[in-house]
C-alpha distance (Angstrom), angle and dihedral (degrees) to the residues before:
residue distance angle dihedral
M1 . . .
T2 3.78 . .
R3 3.79 122.3 .
A4 3.78 130.6 -155.3
M5 3.80 109.6 -148.0
H6 3.77 118.9 -126.5
Q7 3.78 115.5 -109.7
V8 3.81 123.2 -136.3
L9 3.80 125.5 -163.1
V10 3.82 111.2 -147.9
V11 3.82 112.8 -158.3
E12 3.82 105.6 -168.4
D13 3.81 131.9 130.5
D14 3.83 97.3 -156.9
P15 3.85 108.2 89.6
A16 3.81 92.6 -156.2
I17 3.80 93.5 53.8
R18 3.81 90.8 44.7
A19 3.80 89.0 54.1
V20 3.80 91.5 51.7
L21 3.81 92.3 48.2
R22 3.79 91.4 46.3
A23 3.81 91.3 53.0
L24 3.81 92.8 47.0
L25 3.79 94.2 49.0
Q26 3.78 95.8 43.3
S27 3.81 90.3 49.6
E28 3.81 86.6 64.5
Q29 3.81 93.1 45.4
F30 3.81 98.1 -102.7
R31 3.79 119.0 145.7
V32 3.80 111.3 -127.0
V33 3.81 131.9 -146.0
E34 3.81 118.9 -177.6
A35 3.80 137.9 -153.0
D36 3.79 130.4 173.3
R37 3.82 101.3 -168.6
V38 3.79 140.6 44.7
A39 3.81 93.0 -111.8
R40 3.80 93.2 48.5
A41 3.80 92.5 45.7
T42 3.79 90.9 54.8
I43 3.80 91.2 51.3
E44 3.81 94.0 46.7
A45 3.80 93.2 46.8
T46 3.79 90.8 51.3
S47 3.80 96.1 45.3
H48 3.82 101.0 38.6
K49 3.84 101.9 33.3
P50 3.82 93.2 -148.9
D51 3.78 122.0 -150.8
L52 3.81 90.7 -133.1
M53 3.82 137.8 7.3
L54 3.81 130.4 -146.2
V55 3.80 107.3 -160.5
D56 3.81 130.2 -169.4
L57 3.81 113.8 -154.0
G58 3.81 100.1 -147.0
L59 3.79 106.3 70.0
P60 3.83 127.8 161.5
D61 3.81 96.1 -116.0
G62 3.78 100.2 36.2
D63 3.78 147.1 -43.1
G64 3.80 124.1 -42.3
I65 3.80 87.2 -132.5
E66 3.80 86.7 72.3
V67 3.81 89.0 57.6
I68 3.79 89.7 52.6
R69 3.81 93.0 48.8
R70 3.80 93.1 48.9
V71 3.80 93.9 48.7
R72 3.79 92.5 45.8
T73 3.81 90.7 60.9
W74 3.79 89.0 72.9
S75 3.83 112.4 7.1
P76 3.84 138.4 56.5
V77 3.84 91.3 -159.2
P78 3.84 112.0 148.4
I79 3.81 111.0 -101.3
I80 3.82 123.9 -163.1
V81 3.80 116.8 -169.9
L82 3.80 114.3 -140.8
S83 3.79 108.9 -170.6
A84 3.79 145.5 144.5
R85 3.80 88.8 -133.9
N86 3.79 106.4 105.1
M87 3.81 103.6 170.1
E88 3.80 112.5 121.7
A89 3.82 92.0 -129.8
Q90 3.81 90.9 56.4
K91 3.78 92.0 50.0
I92 3.80 91.2 49.1
A93 3.82 90.7 49.3
A94 3.81 91.0 53.6
L95 3.80 93.0 46.9
D96 3.80 91.8 46.2
A97 3.80 89.2 52.1
G98 3.81 88.7 58.7
A99 3.82 108.0 -85.5
D100 3.81 115.3 145.1
D101 3.80 98.9 -153.1
Y102 3.81 141.6 5.5
V103 3.81 127.3 -142.4
T104 3.79 119.9 -175.0
K105 3.80 122.7 -139.6
P106 2.97 129.8 -88.8
F107 3.79 87.0 51.7
S108 3.78 136.3 -170.7
A109 3.80 109.3 -115.3
P110 3.85 94.9 -145.3
E111 3.80 91.3 48.0
L112 3.80 92.7 48.2
M113 3.81 92.7 50.2
A114 3.81 90.6 47.0
R115 3.80 89.1 54.0
V116 3.81 90.9 48.1
R117 3.80 91.4 53.0
A118 3.82 91.9 45.4
A119 3.81 92.2 50.5
L120 3.80 91.2 51.3
R121 3.81 91.2 49.0
R122 3.81 91.8 50.4
N123 3.79 90.5 49.3
V124 3.79 92.8 53.2
R125 3.82 91.9 48.2
A126 3.80 89.1 51.7
A127 3.78 91.3 48.0
T128 3.77 94.6 59.3
Q129 3.78 136.9 -2.0
A130 3.79 91.0 -123.0
P131 3.82 121.6 37.3
T132 3.82 89.1 -146.0
V133 3.79 120.3 68.4
G134 3.79 119.3 -163.3
L135 3.79 117.8 -150.1
G136 3.77 104.1 175.2
A137 3.79 109.4 -71.2
I138 3.80 92.5 -7.7
S139 3.80 122.2 88.9
I140 3.82 119.8 -161.3
D141 3.81 121.5 -165.5
L142 3.81 104.4 -158.5
H143 3.81 91.4 -174.7
R144 3.81 95.2 58.0
R145 3.81 94.2 25.3
E146 3.77 92.8 -126.3
A147 3.78 129.5 137.6
S148 3.80 131.1 -172.2
G149 3.79 138.9 174.3
P150 3.81 139.8 174.2
Q151 3.81 90.8 -67.7
G152 3.81 93.8 49.1
A153 3.78 130.3 -107.6
V154 3.81 120.2 20.7
H155 3.79 112.6 -154.0
L156 3.80 115.3 -138.1
T157 3.79 123.2 175.9
P158 3.83 123.0 -127.1
L159 3.82 88.4 -107.0
E160 3.81 91.2 53.7
Y161 3.80 90.7 49.7
R162 3.81 90.3 52.0
V163 3.81 90.8 53.2
L164 3.82 90.4 49.4
E165 3.81 91.5 47.8
C166 3.79 91.4 51.4
L167 3.81 91.6 49.1
G168 3.80 90.9 42.4
R169 3.80 92.6 59.1
Q170 3.82 86.8 64.1
A171 3.81 99.2 29.8
G172 3.79 110.1 177.9
M173 3.79 91.7 15.1
I174 3.80 131.1 96.5
V175 3.80 113.8 -97.7
T176 3.78 110.4 -163.1
Q177 3.77 122.3 -124.1
A178 3.81 89.8 -122.3
R179 3.81 92.1 55.2
L180 3.80 92.8 48.4
L181 3.79 91.6 49.8
R182 3.80 92.1 47.3
E183 3.82 97.2 46.4
V184 3.81 98.5 38.2
W185 3.81 103.8 32.8
G186 3.81 100.1 22.2
P187 3.81 138.2 -114.7
G188 3.76 117.6 -39.3
H189 3.80 93.8 24.9
D190 3.80 108.4 125.7
D191 3.81 101.1 158.1
A192 3.79 100.0 125.6
R193 3.80 89.8 -178.1
S194 3.83 90.2 72.3
L195 3.80 89.5 56.3
R196 3.82 93.4 46.3
V197 3.81 91.2 51.0
C198 3.80 91.6 48.8
V199 3.82 92.9 49.1
K200 3.82 90.5 47.6
N201 3.80 90.4 52.5
L202 3.80 90.9 48.7
R203 3.80 90.9 50.5
D204 3.79 91.4 49.5
K205 3.81 89.1 54.5
L206 3.81 101.7 36.8
E207 3.80 111.2 25.6
P208 3.83 121.7 86.1
D209 3.81 86.8 -141.8
P210 3.82 110.8 18.9
Q211 3.81 90.9 -168.1
R212 3.82 90.1 59.2
P213 3.80 104.4 34.9
K214 3.79 117.8 -163.1
Y215 3.83 99.7 175.0
L216 3.82 106.5 34.3
V217 3.78 98.8 46.2
T218 3.80 125.6 -175.5
E219 3.79 116.4 -134.7
V220 3.80 100.1 -157.0
G221 3.78 113.4 -121.8
L222 3.80 92.5 2.3
G223 3.79 115.7 58.0
Y224 3.81 137.6 -100.2
R225 3.78 140.3 -43.0
L226 3.82 126.6 -152.5
R227 3.78 113.6 -145.1
T228 3.80 113.9 -167.9
D229 3.79 134.8 -175.8
Q230 3.83 92.3 -117.5
């Protein structure tokens, strides 16, 4: 099987703390993207579509809560706040803005990594009732981001997994083109060609007959529907 590593966006202005977080995450095979300001975090979240975000609240150009609010307008990505602020009101403000968890500095490395893993598991369970999607002879584990068929491993890119996850949350239902573009590519992205190319590549890899798709179905003028064997 092939596996696409989860990607974490670390939003932290202290270089020393970023280095520690980078080492921790990479030791567990996560890919890491970094930002040290609100403006940069917004750009990185939009361009990289991370699987999880670690967000400090005290940033040079604003409050990390603003990052959370901006991301929540278009993405359900798990967000863990990592901050020295320990007042209850500040924690509530971050959670109300859309954060999923709150870890106070100084933090325990094992506890932080346990919370990261738990947040990713919760996100996958929310994405689809079953972490494994069956498309004919091909089995796709959305939790581990692994796919296999009769000939062995099927390689899917992180982008292709994100499209499948978005469709999987509404399996059997129509997911509009606009929603797919917003959730997978980010707000403001209206290049439908990127989506068509991605769906074509998925069909080439997953459909018994890509020219007559039975699982990744186009709903003309609307979007796409994922039909599974569950």
